[in-house]
C-alpha positions, 0 to 999 in steps of 0.5 A: 837740671841737676846736671846743672846744678851738679856743675855749680854746687860749690857755687851753690853753697857758697851763695847759701852760706852767703846769703845767711851770714847776710842775714846773721847781719840783719837778724843783728840790727833788728834784735839791737832795736829789741835790746834796750837793758841788760836785761833784754841781753842776757834772758830776754826780757822774759817774753819768749813762748814755747816754741821759741824757746824750745827750738833755742833748748834744743838747738845748744843743745846739738849745735857744732858738736852735733853736726860737726863733730858728732859725724865726726865721732861716727866716723872714728870710733864707729857707735860709741856716741850712740850713748851719748845720743841715747843720753838725751831721753833721759836728760830732758826728765831729770832737767824738767824735774830737776831744774826748769820750773824751780830756775824760772820762779825764782829768777823773776821773784829775785830778777836773776838775770844769770845762774851765778844769780840763781846760785846766789838766790839758794846758798845765799851764799856770794861766794858762791856766785862765784864760784859758778861764774868761775866754773861758767868763764872756763868751760865757756872758753873749751865750748865756745872754742868748738862752735868757732872752731866747727864754724871754721870748718866749714867755712874753710870747705865750701871756700875751697870749693868754691876756688874763691881761694887757694887753700883757706888756711883754719887762721883767716877761717877763724877770723871771718867767722869770728868777726860775723860772730862779732858783729851779730852778739853784740848788736843783739844779745841772746834776742840775736840767739834765740830767733837764730834758732827758731829759723835753723832749727825749723831748716835742720829737722826737714832736712836731717830726715832728707839726708837720712835717705841721701845716706841710705842710697848711697849702697844698695842694700841701705843701712843694713851695708853700711855698718856690715861693711863697717863692721867687716872692717872693724867689729868692736865699731859696728859693735854696741859700744863702740871702739872705747868700750863699756865702760867709756861709754858709760861714761859718756852717758853718764856726763851726757845724761846726768850732766845736761842739768850743768849746762848753763848754756841751755838750762838758763834757757828756761829763765826766759819763757813766758810762763811756767806752765809753758814748760810742760810743753817746750821739754817733749818738744826739744827731745822730738826735735833732738831724737830727728837731728841725730838721724844727721850724726849717725848717718854722715857719720856712719856712712862717710867710714864705709865710704871710704872703706870701700873706696868710694871717697878719699879717706877724710883728712880729719874725722872732723870733715866726714859732714861737709865731705859729704855734704858737698859729694853725696848730696843734693846741691840745693840741700847741701847749701841750705844744710850748710847755713842752716848749720852755720846758724847753729853754731852761730846761735849757740857761739852766742849762747856762750858769749851770752853767759860767759858775759853774764860772768865776768860784767854782772856776776863777779862784780855783784859778787865782790861791789855788792850791786852791777856795775854802772853802764851793764849793757854797753860793758856786755857789749866790749866783754864779747868782743873780747871773749870772743877774740880769746877763744878764737885763739883757743879754737886755732893752737887747741889742737883736738877734734871739735868734738872732743874740745866740745865734750871737756867744755861739757864735762867742765860744767857737768861736774862742777854745777850739777851737784849745785845747780841740780841736787842744791834746787830740790834738796834742803840741805845743801849747804853753801861749803859743799858747793864751793868744796865740790866746784873746787874738787870737779876743776882739780880733778878735770883740769889736772887730768886733761894738763897732768896728760893721765889718761883713767883705766878703759877709757873712763872720761874724765869729766865722768870722774869729776862729777863722781868726785864732786856729788861725793864730796857734795853729798859728804860735805851737806850730811856732815853740816847743821842744816842753813836757813832758806829764805822764805821764799827759795824753800816756798818754790823747792817745796813745790 
């Protein structure tokens, strides 16, 4: 039986992926019937339960960045990326205490469907609405490209192994992935995303545990022997900071630990929950799920590095191939097929989340700031812009040349540096001003994009996003302190007093 499965491994994986793509089309059609307004399209009618919300948040955090990029970072940099994972518990404590409840309550009071709506309500400023929308658009292009690139890399490996196409190009796989994504996102909006999250999240939790046990079986000495092999080849790779060093590791810890409260695709999920009281269950459940699936991130990355070092597997063409190669060669064929399908589900639903917030910025927030009201036929235009935004991100994915995780880290850094002061501090500090918010956002973009486009490398490997976050925080706090306190709407003030 096992021999028959092994001989048909590639076919099993391909069938699982095709079944998932068919499921995406089905979910899109099902969600189409439940999406009757822009409120449904952007925030699922604010009617989600505990488990759906928790898994939507967890899946948006992990996604293709974690399942493809994470093992790639472990393979290429050793234990460095553990500092990203280590920030999870702290970041979620920050979320529940600083933003989750306030975002949900303001969303209900002011009928908000986007994060710029929340910012505009807090600061009473349309200029802040536009500034937040611009940050979201710029971050979305980088992070959405991450999801499309990750999805295409997985699909490329599946098609090549099944010999459906001789040496399928990345561009072709991007076109296929983007086509399915557009159908899924245009028809179902955020509703399709969150219910896919529930299904794939459950599968990935179980699969991560099984895969970790598979990792332990690749060497007789288990994890101890794996880490020993890696450390003997490169002592830094097996050390506490990995190959990037202490300051760079701590800068990742900062940008991912504090930066989560500036991630619109994550914190806007809290606007969708049915009851505010349910929030106390959502965050712990999401942290537990994330912690379990981190086993896949750590296990596959370090195991593939040890396997390549010992000659048990050829050197990888790219670090991002660590996860697809391990699944295709070392895991049970049925498990590999299920994980590939769930992996695509994670990527697809997260990509839908990015499309959703990016579309809201273009269709809802910027027109509302300029015209003072929403555009007519907002739902129709939301679907059109969703398709155009997906195509634009696909071009970024093909021509960026970045690793999946590094492209994702840049998108994460853009969101964190621009939005952490404005949202996390602004929703808790009454003295925060609209001028400080606008200047903090502008400075974060100038530092993050200026350093990157200028090819400027910071000393000790400090992340650009972390540097931009420090600058924006300093300016936001300083300017707000120097200005006289601005009046706040009474209902917003009551929410901040809770």
